[in-house]
Structure formats: C-alpha cells, structure tokens
C-alpha positions as semicolon CSV with decimal commas, in nm:
position;residue;x (nm);y (nm);z (nm)
1;X;-3,593;-1,237;1,258
2;X;-3,569;-0,862;1,307
3;X;-3,575;-0,804;0,930
4;X;-3,944;-0,893;0,927
5;X;-4,050;-0,589;1,125
6;X;-4,185;-0,454;0,797
7;X;-4,465;-0,243;0,944
8;X;-4,222;0,028;1,058
9;X;-4,244;0,337;0,836
10;X;-3,931;0,389;0,631
11;X;-3,738;0,707;0,722
12;X;-3,652;0,743;0,353
13;X;-4,020;0,781;0,261
14;X;-4,061;1,038;0,539
15;X;-3,822;1,285;0,370
16;X;-3,953;1,632;0,288
17;X;-4,065;1,698;-0,072
18;X;-3,768;1,925;-0,143
19;X;-3,529;1,633;-0,097
20;X;-3,291;1,834;0,125
21;X;-3,321;1,579;0,406
22;X;-3,281;1,275;0,185
23;X;-2,908;1,215;0,268
24;X;-2,988;1,222;0,641
25;X;-3,280;0,983;0,615
26;X;-3,092;0,756;0,381
27;X;-2,815;0,733;0,640
28;X;-3,071;0,646;0,907
29;X;-3,214;0,374;0,685
30;X;-2,867;0,228;0,631
31;X;-2,808;0,223;1,006
32;X;-3,143;0,051;1,062
33;X;-3,065;-0,215;0,805
34;X;-2,723;-0,267;0,958
35;X;-2,881;-0,303;1,302
36;X;-3,135;-0,553;1,173
37;X;-2,860;-0,758;1,013
38;X;-2,665;-0,755;1,338
39;X;-2,966;-0,873;1,541
40;X;-3,033;-1,145;1,285
41;X;-2,676;-1,266;1,317
42;X;-2,694;-1,249;1,696
43;X;-3,004;-1,469;1,690
44;X;-2,842;-1,744;1,483
45;X;-2,618;-2,022;1,603
46;X;-2,510;-2,379;1,537
47;X;-2,787;-2,623;1,626
48;X;-2,580;-2,789;1,901
49;X;-2,629;-2,628;2,242
50;X;-2,293;-2,507;2,368
51;X;-2,357;-2,565;2,737
52;X;-2,451;-2,933;2,709
53;X;-2,321;-3,128;3,007
54;X;-2,273;-3,503;2,966
55;X;-2,296;-3,549;3,343
56;X;-2,658;-3,433;3,350
57;X;-2,897;-3,726;3,352
58;X;-3,120;-3,709;3,041
59;X;-3,489;-3,644;3,111
60;X;-3,793;-3,601;2,884
61;X;-3,824;-3,261;2,721
62;X;-4,117;-3,038;2,802
63;X;-4,199;-2,670;2,804
64;X;-4,457;-2,425;2,931
65;X;-4,791;-2,415;2,753
66;X;-5,082;-2,174;2,770
67;X;-5,427;-2,245;2,636
68;X;-5,679;-2,525;2,653
69;X;-5,572;-2,888;2,630
70;X;-5,871;-2,934;2,399
71;X;-5,747;-2,671;2,150
72;X;-5,742;-2,823;1,799
73;X;-5,377;-2,726;1,735
74;X;-5,056;-2,636;1,914
75;X;-4,788;-2,390;1,804
76;X;-4,440;-2,431;1,952
77;X;-4,176;-2,162;1,989
78;X;-3,810;-2,240;2,060
79;X;-3,681;-1,921;2,217
80;X;-3,386;-1,760;2,392
81;X;-3,454;-1,500;2,660
82;X;-3,157;-1,284;2,556
83;X;-3,234;-1,301;2,184
84;X;-3,345;-0,955;2,055
85;X;-3,577;-1,102;1,792
86;X;-3,743;-1,321;2,058
87;X;-3,794;-1,011;2,268
88;X;-3,954;-0,832;1,975
89;X;-4,196;-1,120;1,919
90;X;-4,281;-1,143;2,289
91;X;-4,349;-0,771;2,319
92;X;-4,506;-0,692;1,982
93;X;-4,678;-1,001;1,839
94;X;-4,740;-1,235;2,131
95;X;-4,999;-1,018;2,309
96;X;-5,222;-1,049;2,002
97;X;-5,147;-1,420;1,972
98;X;-5,266;-1,472;2,328
99;X;-5,574;-1,251;2,306
100;X;-5,697;-1,356;1,963
101;X;-5,579;-1,715;1,925
102;X;-5,503;-1,869;2,265
103;X;-5,779;-1,723;2,482
104;X;-6,035;-1,791;2,208
105;X;-5,947;-2,161;2,218
106;X;-5,806;-2,184;1,867
107;X;-5,455;-2,292;1,965
108;X;-5,238;-2,391;2,255
109;X;-4,902;-2,208;2,263
110;X;-4,588;-2,374;2,399
111;X;-4,256;-2,208;2,484
112;X;-3,946;-2,428;2,468
113;X;-3,605;-2,326;2,603
114;X;-3,330;-2,283;2,346
115;X;-3,063;-2,071;2,518
116;X;-2,787;-1,955;2,285
117;X;-2,517;-1,968;2,549
118;X;-2,232;-1,946;2,300
119;X;-2,331;-1,588;2,211
120;X;-2,561;-1,480;2,496
121;X;-2,372;-1,495;2,823
122;X;-2,668;-1,412;3,049
123;X;-2,939;-1,617;2,885
124;X;-2,905;-1,933;3,094
125;X;-2,971;-1,758;3,428
126;X;-3,280;-1,602;3,268
127;X;-3,412;-1,941;3,159
128;X;-3,344;-2,078;3,507
129;X;-3,523;-1,778;3,662
130;X;-3,830;-1,842;3,448
131;X;-3,842;-2,206;3,552
132;X;-3,790;-2,121;3,919
133;X;-4,078;-1,874;3,898
134;X;-4,275;-2,136;3,709
135;X;-4,266;-2,384;3,994
136;X;-4,470;-2,125;4,186
137;X;-4,715;-2,084;3,898
138;X;-4,556;-1,764;3,768
139;X;-4,376;-1,876;3,452
140;X;-4,564;-1,657;3,205
141;X;-4,552;-1,353;3,431
142;X;-4,174;-1,400;3,462
143;X;-4,145;-1,472;3,088
144;X;-4,307;-1,136;3,015
145;X;-4,101;-0,946;3,274
146;X;-3,775;-1,094;3,143
147;X;-3,848;-0,993;2,784
148;X;-3,985;-0,650;2,878
149;X;-3,667;-0,575;3,077
150;X;-3,418;-0,746;2,845
151;X;-3,207;-0,431;2,820
152;X;-3,155;-0,426;3,199
153;X;-3,013;-0,776;3,251
154;X;-2,863;-0,883;2,916
155;X;-2,489;-0,933;2,869
156;X;-2,447;-0,585;2,721
157;X;-2,579;-0,431;3,042
158;X;-2,435;-0,642;3,325
159;X;-2,210;-0,933;3,415
160;X;-2,433;-1,024;3,707
161;X;-2,792;-1,067;3,586
162;X;-2,908;-1,270;3,886
163;X;-2,982;-0,967;4,105
164;X;-3,196;-0,799;3,838
165;X;-3,374;-1,124;3,759
166;X;-3,441;-1,166;4,130
167;X;-3,594;-0,818;4,143
168;X;-3,820;-0,909;3,851
169;X;-3,923;-1,233;4,023
170;X;-4,016;-1,043;4,336
171;X;-4,221;-0,792;4,137
172;X;-4,428;-1,067;3,972
173;X;-4,511;-1,211;4,314
174;X;-4,270;-1,504;4,348
175;X;-4,184;-1,625;4,700
176;X;-3,817;-1,531;4,721
177;X;-3,693;-1,794;4,967
178;X;-3,808;-2,075;4,742
179;X;-3,693;-1,889;4,430
180;X;-3,343;-1,825;4,568
181;X;-3,302;-2,190;4,669
182;X;-3,411;-2,298;4,321
183;X;-3,163;-2,063;4,153
184;X;-2,875;-2,159;4,384
185;X;-2,913;-2,532;4,319
186;X;-2,975;-2,494;3,945
187;X;-3,278;-2,715;3,994
188;X;-3,403;-2,705;3,634
189;X;-3,071;-2,726;3,451
190;X;-3,144;-3,076;3,321
191;X;-3,491;-2,972;3,205
192;X;-3,361;-2,671;3,015
193;X;-3,095;-2,886;2,857
194;X;-3,355;-3,147;2,757
195;X;-3,553;-2,876;2,579
196;X;-3,242;-2,754;2,399
197;X;-3,162;-3,112;2,300
198;X;-3,510;-3,141;2,151
199;X;-3,457;-2,823;1,955
200;X;-3,126;-2,954;1,822
201;X;-3,297;-3,282;1,729
202;X;-3,557;-3,085;1,531
203;X;-3,285;-2,891;1,353
204;X;-3,348;-2,552;1,515
205;X;-3,068;-2,321;1,405
206;X;-3,184;-1,980;1,526
207;X;-3,424;-1,813;1,762
208;X;-3,707;-1,771;1,761
209;X;-3,815;-2,072;1,558
210;X;-4,185;-2,162;1,535
211;X;-4,344;-2,497;1,459
212;X;-4,693;-2,478;1,309
213;X;-4,750;-2,851;1,302
214;X;-4,491;-2,980;1,055
215;X;-4,424;-2,635;0,910
216;X;-4,115;-2,464;1,052
217;X;-4,066;-2,088;1,037
218;X;-3,741;-1,943;1,173
219;X;-3,713;-1,580;1,272
220;X;-3,945;-1,308;1,396
221;X;-4,306;-1,364;1,284
222;X;-4,547;-1,066;1,281
223;X;-4,898;-1,136;1,405
224;X;-5,062;-1,136;1,060
225;X;-4,818;-1,398;0,934
226;X;-4,860;-1,598;1,255
227;X;-5,240;-1,589;1,213
228;X;-5,218;-1,699;0,849
229;X;-5,013;-2,002;0,947
230;X;-5,254;-2,083;1,229
231;X;-5,545;-2,069;0,985
232;X;-5,369;-2,319;0,759
233;X;-5,291;-2,541;1,057
234;X;-5,653;-2,534;1,175
235;X;-5,782;-2,622;0,829
236;X;-5,550;-2,921;0,818
237;X;-5,660;-3,026;1,168
238;X;-6,027;-2,997;1,070
239;X;-5,970;-3,200;0,754
240;X;-5,786;-3,470;0,949
241;X;-6,065;-3,485;1,208
242;X;-6,328;-3,512;0,936
243;X;-6,138;-3,791;0,765
244;X;-6,095;-3,979;1,093
245;X;-6,466;-3,942;1,164
246;X;-6,559;-4,077;0,822
247;X;-6,331;-4,377;0,866
248;X;-6,475;-4,444;1,209
249;X;-6,827;-4,455;1,062
250;X;-6,716;-4,705;0,799
251;X;-6,578;-4,941;1,061
252;X;-6,906;-4,951;1,256
C-alpha cells in the first residue's frame, strides 16, 4: 500500500534549525499522511468482483508471465490498472524486480487481473486494452504505458478512457485494426473475470496483493522487501529440491 513508501524523506525532518518552518512542514506531513490513507482506502475492496456476469461461460484463469519457465520460483501479483498503489509498484519497484530478479533467471513474475470496478470506473477498459495488446505480443509494453499514464485515463481525469488507451496502444506498436476489433467485442472479458474469480478464491481483498509461494503480502512492496521475500522463497525451493533429490536416490 502507499503507506510503505518509507524511503521518501520526511518534510518534518527537512525543517530549518531555527524551527520557524516547522508548522508549515508539519502541515505538509499531515497532508501526505492523509493522502496515503486515502490511496490505501481506494486500493481496498470486498473480495467479490463487482462486475461478475453469470452469463459469461467460466474458463480457466491465467495471466501474463515474464521470465524463464525454468525459473525456480514464481511470484504472482493481483493488480488493478487504476489502483494508485499498483501504479507506484509498477513505476518504482518493478523495474528493479525485472532487471535483478526476472532477467537473471531467479523468478518468473506473473500479473493477474483484479479490477476494482466498484471503485475504479475506468479500470476494466484498461485491463481489456492490455489483453488486446497482449494478443499481438505487446502486453508488457501496454502494461507499462497504462501505469505510466494512469493520471491521463483514470476516472478522475476522463469518462471516456478508450480513446487515450487507444493512443497508448498505437504508441507501443499495436496494430490498431485488430486492437479496435478486440476492444469492441470485449474479447477477453471472460478471461479477465476468470482471473478476478481466482483472486477472490484466494481471498485477495486489496490491490496490489503479492503471492510469494504460500506467503501473501497485500499492499505496495518496495524492492528491498520484495527481494527479501524472494530470497526466502528461493531457499525454500532449493530445500524442497534437495529433499526430493535425496528421496529419489533412496528409491533407486
């Protein structure tokens, strides 16, 4: 959650030695805390997806993964494209996750849709846009563009996000005729719903929520904390592999 952005320097500590600016900086700190609390609230919701449609035929859940299939561990994020805390993770922590953990083969990282449609009016079109870009091999490029431009298309900025999302799709190199047809038909609605159903089944109650194996961490996770949990996960995976190897030798 936003409250974990602890690396930001406190305005209170930045006050001049004479203390004359302390009331001003204290007021700024109060506003920051209030804003963090608001974003935390905005990123929390009941675990039941509000847009669920009983007429949609159930299909297996899946998501979009990056990294090697042979990676010893997988970390799963349930995210909402309009969630401010998800945007903070995507823009601040995820670049390091990709460079230091995914590209080095330590983990595979999977993004699962969990749109909070009861509080984020524009999130579902964003999830659909990412999937429609994904069918042309551009999911992660669109994922990044959506989060980087969240303030342009979110429900506080517009009632019609589709045009802005289309502009982003075009900029990341998506073929627009195919993209527009995908968006118009709502081609991946059932898939997005299946992912949300899986999140509800796992008890996800806010976004982002991360699964490090069986360990669940809700809220914004800074890179250092993410890395620490990956290290623990990798140790457990190594121990399990060693135990399985020892048992295999005994059975020979």
